[in-house]
N, C-alpha and C positions, 0 to 999 in steps of 0.2 A: 877545432871545436866539435860539437856533436853533429852527427849525421842524421838526416831524415830517411836515408835509404835503409833497407833491411840490414840490420847488423847481426853479427855473430855474437854468441855468448862471450867469447874472448875479447872482442872489441868493446862491448859494453862493460865488461869487467875492468878493462884498462881505463875506461872513462871514469868509472866509480873510484878506482884507485887514485887517479890523478886528482879528482875532486877532493877526496878525503885527505890527500897529502897537502893540498893547497888551501883548504879551508882554514880560516882563522879561529873559528869557534867550534869546538868539538860537538856542540849541540845544534849546530846550524841545520836548518831544514834542507832536505835533499831537493835540488832544483827540479822543477816540473819536467824539464827536458830529459833529465836522467831517469825520472819515473817513467816517462813515455818510452824511452829506449828500453828499459827493463820490461815494461808491459808488452812491447812489440815482440818480445821473444816468446810470448805464450803460444804462438802458433808452431814453434819449433821444439820447445822444451816444456816440461811440466812446471807448475808454479813452485813446487818443492825444489827442483833443480836450479831454477833461476834465483830463488830467494837464498838458497844455501850458497851458491857461487858468488852472489853479489853482497852477501851478508845483510839481507833485508828482512824485515818482519814479514813472515809468510802471509798473515792476514791482511796487512796493509797492501801488499802487492796484489793479492787476490782481489781485494776490494777495488783497486785501481783498474784491474783488468775487467772485472765485471762492470764497473762504472762506464768504461769505454764501450762495452757491448750493449749497454742499456740506452745509450743516447737515442732520443726519440727519432724515429724515421717514419715518414709517411707510408702507410701501407699501400701496396700496389693493388690496383684494381684488376680483377680477373673476371672476364666475361665467360659465362657458361652457356653453351648451347644445349638447351633442353631437348631431349629426344621425344618426339611425338609418341603418344600412347600406342599407336598402331605399329611402330617400328620395333625391330628386334631389340630387346633389352640386354645390355651387357654391363659388366661391372665398371664402376667409376670410382677412382680413389682420389681423394682431396687431402693434401697435407698442408697444414698451417704451422707456422713457427713464429714465436716471439722470443724475446731475450731469455726467459727462464722457463718456457713451456713449449711443448710440441703436441699437435693434435692430428690424428689421422682419421678420416671419415671414409668408410667403404660403403658405397651405395649400390644396391641391386634393385632394379625395378623402380619403385616409387621414390620420388625426390622429396625430402622434407624441406622445411624452410631453411635453406643453406645460408641465406643472407642473415637471418636472425641468429643462427648458430655462430656464424663468423663474427658478427658484431659482438656477441656475448663473449666469445673467446678472446678476441683482440682488445676488448674493453674500450 
């Protein structure tokens, strides 16, 4: 049956070949376990390579991969120690990332409303 462990492209390709050989209806939907196996390859191969090797619709595979990445996750709380005004000021870099966007804030000296900026970005 299908494995949950990290599979290689060749292993997933064999799983798809077996399913296609055994299915009764040529228009049968691809089982979600096979889609998951295909999507799990995105860390090792490009969407183009996977879709071409497995004979999958490129857009459908990409949407599945993006859908997995967008699953809601609780944002982590980060506590910031604010430097007193009389202390030496150095550069502070804050990087935030969500499914489809990345933001980098470089602070020198005065600190703006970081909480407000973070909430606006993370939505």
